[in-house]
Each structure stands twice: as structure tokens, then as C-alpha cells.
C-alpha positions, 0 to 999 in steps of 0.5 A: 514394386515395393523395396529395392530389387537386386536387378543390376542389368536389364537387357531388352533384346527384340527381334521383330524384323526378318533379315530376309523379309521385306525391307523398310522401304517396302514395308507397310505402315502397319509393319513398321508400327509393329516394329517400333512398338516391339522395340520401344514400349518394353524398354520404356515401361521396364525402365520405368518399373525397374529403373528406380529400384536399380538406381536405389541399389547403391551399386552400378546398374545398366540398361542395355537396349538391342533392337532389330534394324534391317535395311538396304 
């Protein structure tokens, strides 16, 4: 990215599952894979891209990951 950014907090907030929709045990493999992809890939790649600059800031930084999880 070139040079240390001034980003101190990275929040990954994903909501893929409808709390009133299908439950995990009734979901198809495709639906579960979509949920896993939506919850995992952005965090991994954004951390990889922004993490080194956040660490280089010399000040406290944080990465917060909030994901969807609905099950009975």
C-alpha cells in the first residue's frame, strides 16, 4: 500500500445469515460455504493488507471481527 496508514481500528462486521431463515442443521452445503466465505475471507485479506501498516503506526491498533452465527 505504500507508507504507514493512519488506520487504528479495522472492524469486520458481516451478517450473512437471517435469524428467521434456515438454521445451520437445515442449511445446504452451498449456503454454509457462502457464510464461511463472507465471514472469513474479508478478515483474512484486510488484515493481511492493513495489518503491517497498523503495526507500524507505533500506536495501539485493533482488529475486531464480528460474524453472524444463528443456530438452535
